[in-house]
N, C-alpha and C positions, 0 to 999 in steps of 0.2 A: 731529886727524882720527882716527877711528875706528882704533885698530891700524894704523895703518899712517905710516913713513915719508914728512914734506912732501919730505925729502930725494932721500927715491927715485924721488917721481913726480915731481918739476921734474931729475931724472938725466937721463929718461928719452928714449929715442931721440925718441919726440912730442915733446914738451914741445920740447927741443931744438934740435925741424924748423922754431919755428912763428919769426915776429915775431913781433916784438915790439908788436905792436900782437895780434896770437893771442895771445900769449902774455896779453896782461891779461885778455880774455875768456876766455883756460883757466879764470887762475887767481879770476878772479869765479864762472865754472862749478860748479869745485870746491869754491870758499868757501861757495855755496850751496848746492850738494850738500851738503858736508859737516853744514851746517847744517841741516837735513833728515831728517837719518846716512842718504841715501842714495847717498851715495860709497862706490864699490868700486874697488880698483885697475883689475879689470880693463875699467873704461871709461875709461880715461886715450886708448887711441887715437877711441875714435867723439866725446867733447871734445875729442880737436885737433882732427881731421875740423869740429865744431860750427865750431870757433870761426875754420878756416878757408873753413869759410861764411859765415860774419854778416861776413869785412873783404873775402872776394870782390864781395858781395848791398851793401856799400854799396863797391867802386872799380866795380863795375857800376850805381850806382845818379849816383852822381855823373858819370862817360860820359856817360846818358843824361840827366843834366840841363844837361849843359855841351853836346851836340850834338843830340839831343835825340832822337824815337821814328823817325823819319824823316831819312834821311842821304841827302845827293848818295854818288853816287857817278863815280866819273870813267872813260868804256870809249872808250879811246882809238878807234874803231873808230865809234863809234856817237854822241860827245857825251855829257852828264853825264844819267843813271836815276837816279831813287830808290827807296832797300832801307830795308828795318827793320835799325837798328842793332843792329851784334850783340852788342850790350850789353844787352837787349833779354832774350833766351834767355838768355844768360850770368846773368841775374838767375833770369828763373822759375828758373832749376834750381837754384841755392844756396837761393833761400827753399824750394824744397818738400825740399829736401835739409836744409835747416836743421829746420822745421817738423818732418820725421819725425827727428831726431835730439832731437832738445831734448823728443818724446814721451817714445823709448826714455825716455831719461834720467831724466824726471818730473819735467819743469820747464814742463810746460803745465799745465792742470788737466787736458784728459785722458789724460795722461799720468801723473799721480798718484792721478788715478779708475782710470786699467787697474794702477800699479801694488800699487793697497788689493785690488782683484779678488784679483792672482794674491797675495796675504799670505796673503787667506780662503779662497783652496781651498787654497795650500799648508798653511794651521794644517787646514781642514776634513781633507785629505787625511789630514795627522796621527791625526789623534783619528780618523779612518778605523783608521790605519795599527794603531792603539795600543790600541784596541776591538777588532779581532782575537787580539790574543795574547793 
């Protein structure tokens, strides 16, 4: 890890609050970011959030596979009616959060481009500051 102690990252409260499945995602993301020199310790809570949403989306998908998009709801007074499976909305929210977080972390082509553009802006502004001295 780039000047960062992995023990400190993996002993953080954010990491410790994750399930085993979420921790596997977390470690994978940290390794991926580290391999591209994009990991920063300040990203730990964002990576934890991303990991939670990955697993939440998987669980919602399994629920939809099992019960379907529409489910029967028992109404004691009027009988059975059909409604949208709540897992559909959970899946949509988790996927949106995953996408937004992946972009912020540079895990997508869009995110990587944005990070490179920010580096160019920073480099240009640093050059401008040096010129004024």
